[in-house]
C-alpha positions in Angstrom: -66.1 176.7 60.8 -67.2 176.8 64.5 -64.3 179.1 65.4 -65.1 181.4 62.5 -68.7 181.5 63.5 -67.9 182.5 67.0 -65.5 185.2 65.8 -68.0 186.6 63.3 -70.8 186.6 65.8 -68.7 188.4 68.4 -67.7 191.0 65.8 -71.3 191.4 64.6 -72.6 192.0 68.1 -70.0 194.5 69.0 -70.3 196.5 65.7 -73.7 197.7 66.8 -75.1 197.9 63.2 -77.4 195.0 64.0 -78.7 196.7 67.1 -79.6 199.8 65.1 -81.4 197.6 62.6 -83.5 196.1 65.4 -84.3 199.6 66.7 -85.2 201.0 63.3 -87.5 198.1 62.3 -90.4 198.9 64.6 -90.2 202.6 63.7 -90.5 201.7 60.0 -93.4 199.3 60.7 -95.2 202.1 62.7 -94.6 204.4 59.7 -96.3 201.8 57.4 -99.2 201.5 59.8 -99.7 205.3 59.7 -99.4 205.7 55.9 -101.0 202.5 54.5 -104.7 201.9 54.0 -106.0 199.7 56.8 -106.8 196.2 55.5 -106.2 192.6 56.3 -103.1 192.7 54.0 -101.5 195.3 56.3 -101.6 192.5 59.0 -100.6 189.6 56.8 -97.6 191.6 55.5 -96.8 192.7 59.0 -96.9 196.4 58.5 -94.5 196.3 55.5 -91.9 194.2 57.4 -90.8 192.2 54.4 -89.5 195.2 52.5 -88.0 196.8 55.7 -86.3 193.6 56.7 -84.6 193.2 53.3 -83.4 196.8 53.3 -82.0 196.5 56.8 -80.2 193.2 55.8 -78.7 194.8 52.7 -77.4 197.8 54.7 -76.2 195.8 57.7 -74.8 192.8 55.7 -72.8 194.9 53.2 -71.4 197.0 56.0 -70.5 193.9 58.0 -68.3 192.6 55.1 -67.0 196.0 53.8 -65.7 197.0 57.3 -63.1 194.2 57.1 -61.5 195.9 54.1 -62.0 199.4 55.3 -60.2 198.8 58.5 -57.8 196.2 57.0 -58.9 193.6 59.6 -59.3 191.2 56.7 -55.6 190.7 56.6 -55.1 189.0 60.0 -58.5 187.3 59.6 -57.3 185.6 56.4 -53.9 184.7 57.7 -55.3 183.2 61.0 -58.0 181.2 59.3 -57.3 178.0 57.4 -60.0 178.6 54.8 -61.4 181.7 53.0 -64.5 179.6 52.5 -65.0 179.4 56.3 -64.7 183.1 56.6 -67.1 183.9 53.8 -69.5 181.2 54.9 -69.5 182.3 58.6 -70.2 185.9 57.7 -73.1 184.8 55.5 -74.6 182.5 58.2 -74.4 185.3 60.8 -76.3 187.7 58.5 -78.8 185.0 57.7 -79.3 184.4 61.4 -79.8 188.1 61.9 -82.5 188.0 59.1 -84.3 185.2 61.0 -84.1 187.3 64.2 -85.6 190.3 62.4 -88.4 188.1 61.0 -89.3 186.9 64.5 -89.1 190.4 65.9 -91.4 191.7 63.1 -94.0 189.0 64.1 -93.9 190.1 67.7 -94.2 193.8 66.8 -97.2 193.0 64.5 -99.0 191.5 67.5 -98.4 194.7 69.4 -99.3 197.1 66.5 -102.4 195.2 65.3 -104.8 196.2 68.1 -103.4 199.8 68.0 -104.0 200.3 64.3 -106.9 198.0 63.5 -108.7 197.5 66.9 -111.0 194.5 66.8 -111.0 194.3 63.0 -109.3 191.3 61.3 -109.2 188.9 64.3 -106.5 186.2 64.4 -108.2 183.5 62.5 -106.3 180.3 61.5 -106.3 181.5 57.9 -104.8 184.9 58.9 -102.1 183.2 61.0 -101.3 180.8 58.2 -100.9 183.7 55.7 -98.6 185.5 58.1 -96.4 182.4 58.4 -96.3 182.0 54.7 -95.2 185.6 54.3 -92.5 185.1 57.0 -91.2 182.1 55.1 -91.1 184.0 51.8 -89.3 186.9 53.6 -86.6 184.5 54.8 -86.3 183.0 51.3 -86.0 186.5 49.7 -83.5 187.5 52.4 -81.2 184.7 51.3 -81.5 186.0 47.8 -80.7 189.6 48.7 -77.9 188.8 51.2 -76.0 186.6 48.7 -76.6 189.4 46.1 -75.3 192.1 48.4 -72.2 190.1 49.3 -71.5 189.4 45.6 -72.0 193.0 44.5 -69.7 194.2 47.3 -67.0 191.8 46.1 -67.5 192.9 42.4 -67.9 196.7 42.6 -66.3 197.1 46.1 -68.4 200.2 46.9 -70.7 199.8 49.9 -72.9 202.8 49.0 -73.5 201.5 45.5 -74.5 198.1 46.9 -77.1 199.8 49.2 -78.3 201.9 46.3 -78.8 198.9 44.1 -80.6 197.1 46.9 -83.0 200.0 47.3 -83.8 199.9 43.6 -84.5 196.2 43.7 -86.6 196.2 46.8 -88.8 199.2 45.8 -88.8 199.1 42.0 -87.6 195.6 41.1 -91.1 194.2 40.5 -92.2 197.3 38.5 -89.0 197.0 36.4 -89.6 193.4 35.8 -93.2 193.9 34.7 -92.1 196.8 32.4 -89.4 194.7 30.8 -91.7 191.7 30.2 -94.5 193.9 28.7 -92.0 195.8 26.5 -90.6 192.6 25.0 -93.7 190.5 25.3 -92.6 188.1 22.6 -89.7 187.0 24.9 -91.9 186.8 28.0 -91.2 183.1 28.4 -87.5 183.8 28.9 -87.7 187.3 30.5 -90.0 186.1 33.3 -86.9 184.4 34.8 -85.1 187.7 35.1 -83.7 188.3 38.7 -86.0 191.4 39.3 -89.0 189.1 39.0 -87.9 187.2 42.1 -89.2 190.1 44.2 -92.7 188.7 43.8 -91.7 185.8 46.1 -92.5 188.0 49.0 -96.1 188.6 47.8 -97.2 185.8 45.5 -97.0 182.8 47.8 -99.8 184.2 49.9 -101.5 186.2 47.1 -101.8 184.1 44.0 -103.1 187.0 42.0 -99.6 188.3 41.6 -98.9 185.3 39.3 -100.6 187.3 36.6 -97.7 189.8 36.8 -94.8 187.5 37.5 -96.0 184.9 35.0 -94.4 182.2 37.2 -96.0 179.6 39.4 -95.2 179.6 43.1 -92.9 176.6 42.7 -91.1 178.3 39.8 -90.7 181.5 41.8 -89.2 179.6 44.7 -86.9 177.6 42.4 -85.8 180.8 40.6 -85.1 182.6 43.9 -83.0 179.7 45.2 -81.1 179.2 41.9 -80.2 182.9 41.7 -79.1 182.8 45.4 -76.8 179.9 44.7 -75.4 181.7 41.6 -74.8 184.9 43.6 -73.2 182.8 46.4 -70.7 181.1 44.1 -69.7 184.3 42.2 -69.4 186.2 45.5 -67.2 183.6 47.1 -65.0 183.3 44.0 -64.5 187.1 44.0 -63.8 187.0 47.8 -61.2 184.3 47.2 -59.3 186.1 44.5 -59.7 189.7 45.8 -56.3 191.1 46.8 -55.9 192.1 50.5 
């Protein structure tokens, strides 16, 4: 696994997609600062960083895996490695590490943008810092959910553009779709509240309990559901990777 991690990290750094993501993130956060009503939530949600980070991870992560098949580099990679599990796991760990890097970078950028957009309003109180940390944790959790989903979808449908499109739908409209489904079939709300679209709320509800009225899940249920779906996506994605012809 260590050898696979070194190989995948080397490839990731030299593909430059990750660098573009790091460059785009501050621009998207500035855009949020200019187009979103100024409030303490703008700070706690780090100028929209959770949604921008997840979008970048979907695009970069799916491209990272799909390039192996596009350029046929998957063939020597598989034959040189002793385990497909190590290959798939190493790629997943590299993208998860990239997600952690994006989260740290978003926190640093927030510190820079806060005085520019809000001035002396909303000072860094212990409660504000705690809320930001909670949101960072929920972003990492949801990143795991989306990365495993993106890898699985790429193995199943094998079209990178389609994976990115589905990711866009989930990130921007997943919560609204979930609420609409639950309200439409309210008699089945007890079951439908566990639908995968509902896991989008994990990026908001942990720091804003009012969202529980929409998700119908407690914080612990939301975290559990996100982890369970992530594991399911991971298992299916790896199985498809293992049996996919090269």
